[in-house]
C-alpha positions in Angstrom: 145.6 113.9 55.9 146.8 115.6 59.4 143.8 114.6 61.3 144.9 111.9 63.8 142.7 108.5 63.1 140.4 109.0 66.0 139.1 112.4 65.5 138.5 111.2 61.9 136.1 108.9 63.6 134.9 111.2 66.2 133.6 113.7 63.4 132.3 111.3 61.1 130.1 110.3 63.9 129.1 113.9 65.1 128.3 114.9 61.5 125.8 111.8 60.9 124.4 112.1 64.3 123.1 115.6 63.2 122.6 114.5 59.7 125.4 116.3 58.0 125.5 113.5 55.4 127.5 115.5 52.9 128.5 112.8 49.9 132.0 114.6 48.7 133.2 115.5 52.9 132.3 111.7 53.8 134.2 110.6 50.5 136.9 112.4 51.8 136.9 111.5 55.2 136.8 108.1 53.3 139.9 108.2 51.1 142.0 110.1 54.1 141.2 106.6 56.3 141.8 104.3 53.9 145.3 106.1 52.9 146.2 105.8 56.7 144.1 102.2 57.7 147.4 100.7 59.2 147.1 103.5 61.8 143.6 103.2 63.1 142.8 101.0 65.8 140.2 98.8 65.9 137.3 100.4 67.7 138.4 103.8 65.9 138.1 101.9 62.4 134.2 100.6 64.0 133.4 103.6 64.7 133.8 105.2 61.3 132.4 102.7 59.7 128.8 103.2 62.4 129.1 106.8 61.3 128.9 105.8 57.6 125.6 103.2 58.2 124.3 106.1 59.9 124.5 108.7 57.0 123.4 105.8 54.9 126.8 106.1 52.9 128.6 102.9 51.8 132.3 103.6 50.9 133.7 99.7 49.8 137.2 100.7 50.0 136.8 101.6 53.7 135.0 98.5 54.7 137.5 96.4 53.0 140.0 97.5 55.0 137.6 97.4 57.8 137.6 94.0 57.2 141.3 93.4 56.5 141.9 94.9 59.7 139.6 92.5 61.7 141.1 89.5 60.2 144.5 90.1 61.3 143.2 90.5 64.9 140.4 88.3 65.0 141.6 86.7 68.3 142.8 90.1 69.9 139.8 92.3 69.3 137.1 91.7 71.9 133.9 89.9 70.7 131.6 92.9 70.6 133.7 95.0 68.4 134.0 91.8 66.4 130.1 91.7 66.1 130.5 95.0 65.0 132.5 95.1 62.3 130.8 92.2 60.9 127.5 93.8 61.4 129.1 96.9 59.0 130.2 94.1 56.6 126.4 92.7 56.5 124.8 95.8 55.9 126.5 97.0 52.9 127.0 93.5 51.4 130.2 93.5 51.3 131.7 89.9 51.8 135.8 89.1 52.6 135.5 85.4 52.6 138.8 85.0 54.7 137.2 86.8 57.3 134.3 84.8 57.7 136.3 81.2 57.6 138.7 82.7 60.4 136.0 84.2 62.6 133.9 81.0 61.7 137.2 79.1 62.9 137.5 81.0 65.8 134.7 80.7 67.5 133.8 77.1 66.3 133.8 76.1 70.3 131.6 79.0 71.6 131.9 82.7 72.6 135.2 84.3 73.0 136.4 87.6 73.9 133.7 88.2 76.6 130.9 87.9 73.8 127.9 87.6 75.2 125.5 84.9 73.8 123.4 87.6 72.7 126.3 88.9 70.7 127.1 85.2 69.5 123.4 85.3 67.9 124.0 88.9 66.0 127.3 87.9 64.4 126.1 84.4 63.2 123.1 86.2 61.8 125.5 88.7 60.0 127.0 85.7 58.4 124.1 84.2 56.9 123.2 87.8 55.9 126.5 87.8 53.9 126.5 84.1 52.7 129.1 82.6 55.2 128.0 78.6 56.3 130.4 77.2 59.7 128.5 74.9 60.8 130.0 74.2 63.8 130.0 78.2 64.9 126.4 77.6 64.3 126.2 74.8 66.7 128.1 76.5 69.3 125.4 79.4 69.1 122.4 77.2 69.3 124.1 76.2 72.8 124.9 79.1 74.0 121.5 80.7 73.3 120.3 76.9 75.2 122.3 77.7 78.2 121.5 82.0 78.2 119.0 82.5 81.3 116.7 85.2 79.0 116.7 86.5 75.8 115.8 89.9 73.6 113.0 89.8 71.7 115.8 91.0 68.6 117.7 87.9 69.2 115.0 85.6 69.0 113.7 86.8 66.0 117.5 87.0 64.7 117.7 83.1 65.5 114.4 83.0 63.4 116.0 84.1 60.3 119.1 81.7 61.2 117.0 78.7 61.5 115.5 80.1 58.2 118.9 80.1 56.3 120.1 77.4 57.5 117.2 75.4 56.4 117.1 77.0 52.7 120.6 76.6 51.8 123.0 74.2 54.4 122.2 70.4 53.1 123.8 69.6 56.6 121.1 72.1 58.8 119.6 68.4 59.7 122.0 67.2 61.8 121.5 69.8 64.3 118.8 71.8 63.4 115.7 73.2 66.0 113.6 71.2 67.2 110.2 72.2 66.0 108.6 73.5 69.1 111.2 75.6 69.6 110.9 77.0 66.1 107.0 77.6 66.3 107.7 80.0 69.0 110.4 81.5 67.3 107.6 81.8 64.5 104.9 83.3 66.8 107.3 85.7 68.2 108.7 86.9 64.8 105.2 87.5 63.2 104.2 89.6 66.4 107.3 91.6 66.3 108.2 92.3 63.3 104.9 91.8 60.8 102.1 94.0 58.9 102.1 97.2 60.1 104.3 96.0 63.8 106.9 95.9 61.0 110.4 97.2 62.6 111.4 99.2 59.7 108.9 102.1 59.6 108.4 103.7 55.8 108.8 107.5 55.2 106.1 109.1 53.8 106.7 109.4 51.0 107.8 106.0 50.3 103.9 105.2 51.7 102.7 107.2 48.8 104.9 105.8 46.3 103.4 102.0 47.9 99.6 103.4 47.9 100.0 104.6 44.2 102.2 101.4 42.8 98.8 99.2 44.8 96.0 101.4 43.0 97.6 100.6 39.7 98.4 96.8 40.7 94.3 96.3 40.9 94.2 97.8 36.9 96.6 95.4 36.3 96.2 91.9 37.6 93.4 89.5 38.9 93.4 89.4 42.6 93.4 91.3 46.0 96.1 93.7 46.7 97.6 94.6 50.1 100.1 97.0 51.7 102.0 96.3 54.5 101.6 92.1 54.2 102.7 89.9 56.7 104.2 87.0 54.6 103.6 82.9 55.6 107.0 83.2 57.5 105.9 86.2 59.3 108.4 88.6 57.3 106.7 91.7 56.1 106.5 92.6 52.1 105.5 96.2 50.7 102.8 94.9 48.5 100.6 91.6 48.3 98.5 90.2 45.3 97.0 87.2 46.9 94.2 85.1 45.0 91.1 84.1 46.5 91.8 82.2 49.4 94.5 84.7 50.3 97.3 82.4 48.7 100.1 84.7 47.3 100.7 85.8 43.6 103.6 88.0 44.0 105.2 89.9 46.4 105.9 94.0 45.5 109.2 95.6 47.3 109.5 99.4 46.9 113.3 100.4 46.9 113.8 103.9 48.6 115.6 105.4 51.3 114.6 102.1 54.2 116.1 99.8 51.5 119.3 101.1 50.3 122.2 102.8 50.5 124.5 105.3 48.4 127.3 103.8 47.2 130.5 106.9 47.1 132.5 106.6 44.2 136.5 107.9 44.3 135.0 111.6 43.3 132.0 111.7 46.8 129.4 111.0 43.8 126.8 108.5 44.4 126.7 105.5 42.4 124.5 102.9 42.0 122.9 102.1 45.4 123.0 98.9 47.8 120.2 97.1 49.3 120.6 96.6 53.0 121.8 93.0 53.7 118.7 92.4 56.3 116.5 93.7 53.0 118.5 91.3 50.9 118.2 88.1 52.9 114.5 88.6 53.4 113.9 88.2 49.5 116.1 85.6 49.3 114.5 83.6 51.7 111.2 84.0 50.6 112.5 83.6 46.8 113.6 79.9 48.4 110.5 79.2 49.4 108.9 79.7 46.3 107.4 82.8 46.6 107.9 85.4 43.5 109.5 88.7 44.4 109.6 91.7 42.6 110.9 95.1 42.7 110.2 98.8 41.9 112.4 101.9 42.6 110.6 104.2 43.7 112.8 106.9 41.8 111.9 105.3 38.5 108.4 104.8 39.6 108.4 108.6 40.3 109.4 109.3 36.9 106.8 107.4 35.0 104.4 110.2 33.2 101.1 108.6 33.3 99.0 105.9 34.7 99.4 103.7 31.4 102.8 103.5 31.7 102.4 102.9 34.7 100.2 99.4 34.3 102.4 98.5 31.2 105.6 98.7 33.5 104.1 96.8 36.1 102.7 94.2 33.5 105.9 93.5 32.5 107.9 93.6 35.6 105.0 90.6 36.8 105.9 88.9 33.7 109.1 88.6 34.7 108.5 88.1 37.9 106.8 84.7 36.6 103.5 85.5 36.8 100.9 83.5 34.6 100.0 86.1 31.9 96.0 85.1 32.7 96.2 86.6 35.6 97.2 90.5 33.8 
């Protein structure tokens, strides 16, 4: 409690950078920071939240304090910091509706506070990830990107996901929807950058092993071909896909592990139930909205199943719950 806010943020960032992510230590940092959140400058709070993200940890009261700090200073915060703050919230799926409304109204006419067109697009992507929609702001984002001389590859991928989300969840999007030629160009770029074995999130060996084991078990459970690191029709990659003849998808299976989950800390620093990262949830929502069946297998639970028979029984029940017809099992 006696450590200065800037030092707390720098300590947390240094520890996360070198992989020292002991949960009780980070919980203590979070408690001390929340208790004195009014003393933090915005950039200090954002650095602290970034350290938790880097460590794969979520402390909800800390993120709520960060959102409150941003909400009270929306027009004073540099645009880049505003985008960073919303990214931390989107990563952990912590929603502050008042903050979303304030930011949307502030940026309804275009980027401010030194916000670049790329940062503006990134901020808009956090909006769809959090389920925030401000049509006038999205119009301003599209206009800013039209006027940009060039765009990085990641920005184009985010723009494509924004389009998919608006198309899926906003009835009014037709009034300012991207032209079809632009959408097809974005989709082609997205498929090249984010699909299959080129996917941006690489699986570690333990998750790869679980995916292979699930795929092998699926071959004995379902009538269809099974593939790993499958690129969907939308361009997004899924861990496992079961397809009928002619490559028509029956179901997509995602494995929840270190690549998709963040550990949630309680007040004492113990891990509670994990949270799915915002980018992963957005992908799954979009796939479901487009009519694809999604089933999720927790990595730890799969490892706890003692034998092949129990694994097959679990998969049958999982696929039934996902809506796979019994005749295919």
